[in-house]
N, C-alpha and C positions, 0 to 999 in steps of 0.2 A: 504494500500500500504506500502511496506517495506521502511524503511529509506534508503536514499542514502548517502553514505559518499564518498567525493571526496578528494583524497590525492595526493599531488605533492611530489614525493620521487623517487630517482634513485637507492638507495642501496637495493639490493635483500634481504639482511639479515634483514634490518629494515622493509621492506615490509612484509616479512614472519612473523616477530614478531607483527607488527601492525594488520595483518590479524587474528592472533591467539587471540590477545586481543579483537578485535572487535567481534569475534565469541562468546567470553564469555560475553562481556558487552552489545553488541547490536546483539543478535542472530537474524538471518534473514535479517540483513541489507545487502544492495547491496553495495559493496565496489568497487570503480572505482579509479585506480591508474594511474598516469601520470608521465612520465619522462621528458617531454618537456613542458615548460611553454606555448608556443603558442598553442599546442594541447589542453591543459587544458582550456585556455581562450576560444578557439573556442567551446569546448564542453560545458563549463559553459554558454556561450551565448545562447545555445539552451536548456539547462537543469537546469539552476540555480533554478527555482521554485520547482524542485523535490528534491533538495539537503538539507539534514538535518544538515550536518556538513562538514566543509572544514578544511583540515590540510595542511600547506605549509612549505616546506623546502626552504631555500634560494639558496644554492650553488648547481648548476647542472653542469654536465660535458660538455666538448667538446668531441664529439665522431667522430670517423672516419666512414664515410659512403659513399659508391659509389665513392671512390677516392678523397673525399674532407672532410674537417672538418665541423662537424655539431655542431652549438652552440645551446644547449638545453635551453638557456635563464636563468632566475632566478625567484625565488619566488616573488621578488619585482614586476615583470611584472604582475603577477597574483593579487598581493595585490593592485596594482594601478588600475587594471581593476575592481576589486571588490569595491574599494573605490569610483569608479564612478557610482556604481549601488546602488539602495536602499537596505539596509540590509535585509537579509532573514533568516540567520542562524548563529550560532557561528562559529568562525574560531580559530584554534590553529596554531600559528607560532612555528614550531619545528626546530630550527636552532641554531647551535653553533657559527654562524658568528656574533660576538658581535658588529661588525661595521654596518652590514646591517639589521639584524633582528629587532633592535629597530625601524628603519625607516618603515619596513613593519607593525609592531605593531601599530605605531602611525598613519600611513596613514589609516589603517582600523579603528582605534578608532575614528579618526577625521571624518571618513565617517559614523560613527554611528553603526558600526558592533560590536557585542559582541565578543571580542577577548581576547585571553590569549597567553602566551608564555611559552614554556618549552625548556630547554637547554639540548641537547643530551650530555651524559657523561656516564662513566662506561660501555663502550662497548654498549650492547643492554639493560642493566638493566633499563635505563631511560624510555624505551617504556612502560614497565609494571608499573613501580613505578610512573612516572610523567605524561606521555602522557595519559595512560589509566585512571589515576586518574582524569585528566581534562575532559576526555570524561564522566566519571561517574558523575562529578560535573554538567555537562550540563544535564545529565539524571535527577539528583536530582532537578535541577532548572526548569525542565519541558520543556527544549528545545528538548530533545530526549526521545523516549520511549524505555526503556531497556527491 
């Protein structure tokens, strides 16, 4: 069965770059992207056992939808959900929010999850340089099959 990678990310350019990196590093992986924290939590509740890697951004937008503002939540909500579950796979926190990302990281670490953090910078260069390098590290450590 192909590896499943679940990613919380709302930026279309980041998503495109992450997909490209995953095609190189984890060819054949099924990549599932979410823009709303609650939707990811609901999906993980049913599919966590299938997931080989999770990557979480913190800051998600407020969107206009059907005449009202829609709060997409935050990566911290997903991190807290995961921290309440037995660890099953590695997690990458990919957020430049230096106030909130450490809390996500430590909540997951205290929950026993293998977790790392990368900080987005240099437009999209960080995706290939830092994020994909972390994915490769998890391949080398045997968490993922590349």
